[in-house]
N, C-alpha and C positions, 0 to 999 in steps of 0.2 A: 573573445569569443564577439563577434556580429551577430545578428539577428539569421544575417544574410549566407551566414558562414553553416546552420548550424543544418546535419544531416544524423542519420539514425544511431552514429556513434554517440554524439552527444548524449550528456547524462538524463541532457532542457529536452527532452524529449522519453515518452514508452520506454518504443525500442533503445535507447542507452540503459533506460531508468532503472527495465526488467536483467542487461544485462550485467550489470551492476550488480541486482541483485540472484544474479545465478550465483552473480562469485561472494553472497553472499556477506556484500557492502548496499547497506543502505542507503543512500546518499536525498539529501532535503535539501531544494532550493534558496535560498534564502537570502530577505531580498535585503538590496545594501541598504535602500533609502530608507526605511520603514519596521528592520526586521523579520516580518511574518516570511514567517514559514510553511514555504508549498514544499506538501506528499499529496503524487511525485511532485520532480518538482518538475517547472516549463520556467519559456523565456519570458517575459508577462507574469510583474507581481498582484495577483487577484486582489489587493485591494488596496492600493494604493496606484498601482499601472504604466510602476517603473518597470524598466527595462535594462537595469543592472541587478540582475540577478547568480548572484555567486552557486555553486554548490561544494553539497560540503554534508560527509557526512554525517551524520544521528544515531540515538539510538537507537538500540534494538529492544528496548524496558522499553514499559514504561503504566497506565494505568485504562480501566475503562469510562472511560466518557458516557457515553449511552448502544447502550442495543438494546437487540428485540429478537425475536425467535422466527424466523422462516416455514412456513409452517407450508407452501402452498409457492416451495419452489418451478424453473421450467422442469421439462417431462427430465429431462436424461437428468435431472439429482432429485429426484422424486421420492429414489428410498434414504437419499441421506435424510429427507422430514420428520422432525420439523432439526432443525439446524442453527446454528448462534450465531452472528452477526451485529457486532461492536463496529465502532467509537472506540482507537485509541489517543487520547494520550501521551505520543512520546517524552523519556523525559528530557527533551531537545527544546523542546513546547511546540511541534503540530503533532498533523493529526492523521489518521491514516488508518482506512473505514477497513477494515474484513475478520477474516472466519476466527468464532472458534471458538478452542480440545474444550468446551466442555457443552450442558445442559444448558440449557436456557437459566435453569434453576439453581445452578448449582452458579454464576453467574453473578456481581451487581457492579453498580457504581463505587472504580478507586481501587476496583481486585487488579491487585498487579497481573500483569504478564508481560511476557517474550517474545517480541515478532519470530518464528521461524518458517526455513523458507525449505518449497521443496517437487521434486518436479510433479510437473500434469500428470494428472493419469489417463488411463489409455478413453474416461468414458470426458475428459478434458479435456488433452487431445482432440480426439471426433468433435466435440461442439466450440472451439477457437475457432474464429479465423484465420483464415492460410498464414497470414504472418505471428500470428501468436501464440504457433505448435506447439513452439519453444520458450514460450517465457515459464521461469517458474511462477509458484503457486504462494503468496506467505503465510499462514497461515495464527492464531496467537496464542496459547500458551497459558493457562496460568501459573503461575508462580508460587 
């Protein structure tokens, strides 16, 4: 497939990525030239610029690489604060940002987590852009 053939169903686009995620499949772009894993996938590698990006299933398991607590979230999520977000290094080597279903004090670098997917809440749908309202939400659960 060439870049000119990309449409919203291609997993190298955000709609395609989230459609696959809604079906429980985490897809990553893998650069055929340098091996960089791109999460979410995209049509070009951000490490080397190559357009030879394949799409492959990725592990849902990983370890916390970095994390922080959000104390001042967007107004729609004020009732959730503070909440934990993390960059997770997945078992296949890619990294993905997401919320962690644990208090900040209970999380540490290297902690094992697993990606879960759920439907967006009414609040999440309300603040989403029109084309994002049906996109699933991913959350990392401690293992």
